[in-house]
N, C-alpha and C positions, 0 to 999 in steps of 0.2 A: 286506734285508743278512736274510733268510729261514735261509739259510742260517746265522749262523750263531744266530739265538735258534733252532731246531729242535735245533743243537748244544748248545747247553748248558739242554734241557731233558733231554735226551737222560739227563744223568746221575739224572737223579730217577724220569723215566720213556722206558722202554727201547724202545718202541716206535719214539724220534724217530732212535735209530740209523741207521735207514734210510737217513736222509740225510748219514749217513758216507763212503754209496758214489755215488762218481761217476756210476756208469749209470745208477741211479736217482735226482741231479738232472739229469742231462743228457738222461734223454726227460721228467723235470716241467719245464725250458729249453724244450726242445722245443713244446711243447705251449705252453707263455705265451709266449710268441715268436709263435708263430702267431697268437694265436687276439688277439694286442692286435692284429697287422696284418690279423686279418681282421672285425675287429667297429669298428677305428678305420678299416679307410681309407676307406668307405662317407662319415663325416664330413672325414677329410682331403682325399678327390679334391674334394670338396663346395667345403675350401676353397684349394684353388688351381685351379677353379673360378673361384671368386667374384673374386678376388685377382689374377683374369688372368692366372696363371701357365703362361702357354701353350707350346707346342713351334712353334719355327721352327724352317718344312722348304726346307732347300737347292732354288734354282729348277733348278741346271743337275741334281740328282738323279732316282731316276729318277720317272717321271710320278703312279706310283700313291701317295706320298706324299704331295701336295701332301692329299690329302681327310684326310691324319693333322694339320696347320694348327691347331693352337689346343689340339688335346691337351693337360688339364695334365697338365705333368711335374713334377719335381723329387720325386716320390714316392720319390726314394730318404733320404730324411727320412724315412719313415713304417718304412722298415727299417730305421735307424738303431736308429730308438727305442724298434727291438724287439725286437733285440738287447740293449740297452747295456741296458735294465727284464730282462728276462730274466739278462742277466749278474748285474746288481746283487741279484738277489737269490735264484739260485742258487748262484754262484760265489765263491768263494776270492779273497777282492780284495785280499788281502793278497801273495796269491801274484806274486813280479817280471813275469811269462811272460804271467799270465793283465793283468795290468795294464798293460803292453809292448800286450801286442796289444789293447786297447783304446782306451790315447791313442794308437795309429797308426790304427787307423778309423776314432775319432772326427774327427784332424787331415787327414786324412785326407781325409775328408767335410768337417770345415769349407772346408776347400780345395774341391772340388768346388762346395759351397753358394754358397761365393762366386763363382768360375765362372758357373754358371746363373743368380743375380741378376742378372749383367750378361750374359748373356745377353738374359734374359726385357724388363729394364731398357732395355737398347738395341736391342730388336726386330734381335736380328741372331746370327749363329753365331757370333759371335767373345766370344770372354770373357776371362780373364786373359792377358795374354801369354804364349805360352809356358814364356820362357826364363824366367819369374819365379816359372812354375808348377812348376815342374820343379823349382828348386832350395832353397824347398821343399819341396818332398817333398822330393827328399834330405837336406837337411838334417834334416826330423822322424826323419828313421832313422837316419840317421850316427850323432844325437845319443842318443841311445836304444838304442839296438844296443852301442855307445859304454859309454852305462853299465852296459849287463848281460853288458856282458867284461871291465869294470874291480872289476866285484862278483863275478867269478866266477863270476853266473848261468848265460854265455853261452860256449862254447869257442868260440875259433877256425877247428875245421875243417872243412874241405867237402871231402863223402865222394864219392863216383864208384861211382852204382846198377850190376847188376847186377856186383856184386865186392865179394871180403870185404876190408873191413879196410884198401880201399881210400881215402887222404883226402889228402889236402896241407894245411898251419899253413897260415894266410895270414895267421897275426900280427896286426899294426901295419892291416894292410888291407883285412878280414870286416868295419867297419864300412862299411866301401867297396862293396866286391861287399855286403853284404847291401844298399845302399842300389840298384843294380843291378838285383836280383832283383824287389827292392819293387814301384819305383817305375817296373821296366817291366814288373810283374805286374798292376799294378793305370791304366795306359796303354794295358795292352792288350786289360784286358777293358772301358776308357771305350772302344775304334776295336770291340767286339765288337756294343758296345747300339744294331744301329742296327738290327734287326727284334722284332717285337712277342713277348718271350718270348726272347731271342735270350741273349743276355748270361744270363738269371740261371737259369735249368734247367744248364748250366758251372759258372756259381758250385759252384750245391748240391752237385752231382755229386764236387765239388774238396773242396768244406767239408766232405761222411761223406768224401772219405777223405782229408782231411791227419787229421781226426775222430778215424780208425782207425791212421792213424799217429802220431798225440799219446796218445793212450790206451796203445797196447802198448812205444811207446819209455817211457816210463813209468813201467812197476813194469824189475824189474829184473831178475827172473829171469824173464818173459819176451821184450825184450829181448837177454837174453843167448843163452838157444833161438833165439832167431831172429838171432840175429848183426847187428844194429844198433843204432849208439849209446846207449844209457841216458841221457836227458834228461830230472834229479830235477825233477819237480814235474808236465812238463808234461803230465803223463795228468787234469790242470786242468781244458786246452785242449778237450780235448771236447765241454764241458759248452757252449764256444761256440763248437766250428764247429754242435752240436746247431742252436742259438740261432739263429748263419746258414744256420739250412739251412730252419726252421722259417720263418724272413722273409722266407725267399726262397721258398716254398711259398703263403706267404701272400697274397704281394705278386705272384705268378703268375696265381693266388684275381683278380683287375684288370686283371694286364698280359698273357694272352694274347690272342690272337687272335678278337679286332681289341680293342688296348689302350683301358685307357680314364682308365691314365696307362702314366708313362713313368717309369725312375726319377731320370733327368740322370744330371749328373756327380757327385753330391753321394752316388746310390749306387751309381754302376762305380766313381769310388776307394775310394772305401772301402771298397767288397766285394773291389775289389783290392786296396789295401793289405791287407786280412785274410788274405785267403790267400796272397797275396806270404810276410807274415812269420812264416807259421808252415809254410811251407816253410825258411823260416829256424829257426827253433824245432824240427824237426824234422829240421835235417838233408838234405830234401832240394830241393838249391836247383839239380839237373842235372835232377833228375826231373820237375821242376818244368815241366823243358821237355815234357818230353814226355803227363804230367797234363797240363798246362795248351794239351793242344795247337795245342785249336779256335783259342785265346786268341793262341796262337803265330803260327798259319799267318794268321790275320788284323790281326796289327802288322807280320809279312815279307810280307804282299802292298803296306800300303803304304809300308813303305822300298822295294820291287820299285817299283814304279809310281813314285813323288820318286826314286831313279835313276834307273830309265833314260828319263824324263821331261825329268831338266835334262843328262846323256850327250848321249844320241840324240837328245832331240824325239819320242822316241814313247813311249805308252802300250800296258804288257805285258796288262794288263787294262785293262775297256772304262768301269769303273770303281773305284776303292778306297775302301776294306774289300770283299774278296775276295764277300762275298755280294750287296755294288750287282752285284758283275759278275756274277753267277751272274741275278739276276733282270731284269737288261736283253739276257740270252742268253733268258730267258721262261719259264725257274722262278717255278715258283708262291713265292708269300711263306711258307706254309707246311707245303709242301716243303723246304721248303730248313734252316726251323726248325728239323723235325723230323730229318733227316736228323742235323745239325749235335750236337743232343742225342743220337743215336746214335752218335754215333765219340765224343762225350763219354764216354759211357758203356764206349761197346770199351774208349778210352784207359784207363780208373779204374778198368779192372778186370788190368788185362794191369800196371799198377802199381799194383795194392796184393797182382800176382803176383809182387815179386820181393821180398817180402816173405821167401819159402824159398828165393827164388833165388840167392839173397847171398852 
């Protein structure tokens, strides 16, 4: 809790006043999270290797993936440590939005850890039963958002992007709506995590974009000028977003093709849960469909494939999620990954443009 210590010192030593600025703490949080991942990464990977926490690859998947069999997984735990470490040092933990975002991130991470542990211990691709996993995730989100609404820290309006001041008050149903947003985002990220570095870079891009939204919506004057909803205390969330971005970059150092470690469900679910709740806190639930377009398409490809096979007995794609379809079409893995990154950047820029289009 260096933030509180430096804040107390600022009363005697004026130079420490700099730590009152969210921008300064965001930059420091960024480098803190990155170096935690960068320096602990090699030790963490060796630990996973010694424990034989290796990835189990599906036999019916692309044959090029068979060489990835045994690559250490559950690396998302390293990302979680970096995010939580940076947050505890530099964020205002008394802020209800910050605390809730971290609780949801950690809660989803624990669910993912259990899922990964079951897969590793049983050496198959099955983990927690799907219905049980979804039930736990929905419970975490609905309970936490309900408490925030009841305490007056979170409003129940759903805003429509690209339109000025167009919103719908969901009232009692808002926590349920938030549950669908967060759980849907988390599982979409989970489905995207199938190629080396494919999921982590779009997560970094989305976190950066939502960090901008959190910062400007937390300032009453800026929010009023941009005609976006003012969310008291949301600027502090920018520090968490900076930590997520940096932890993602630190992890990418080891996850880039060919990957030395995979994030596993502990990483994809926790990161997906984080960006999902950030969308809720910044009133960008609907905009998330565009901002997280890569995740949406990946999830829709799975839904379409399953629905088509059950209804007609035919498959729309060679394999779902859609990145595997492109692989089986003969597209190089790195080309798929980088093109998905490019699409994520384009979507993020378009979403940032909505700040002045409302």
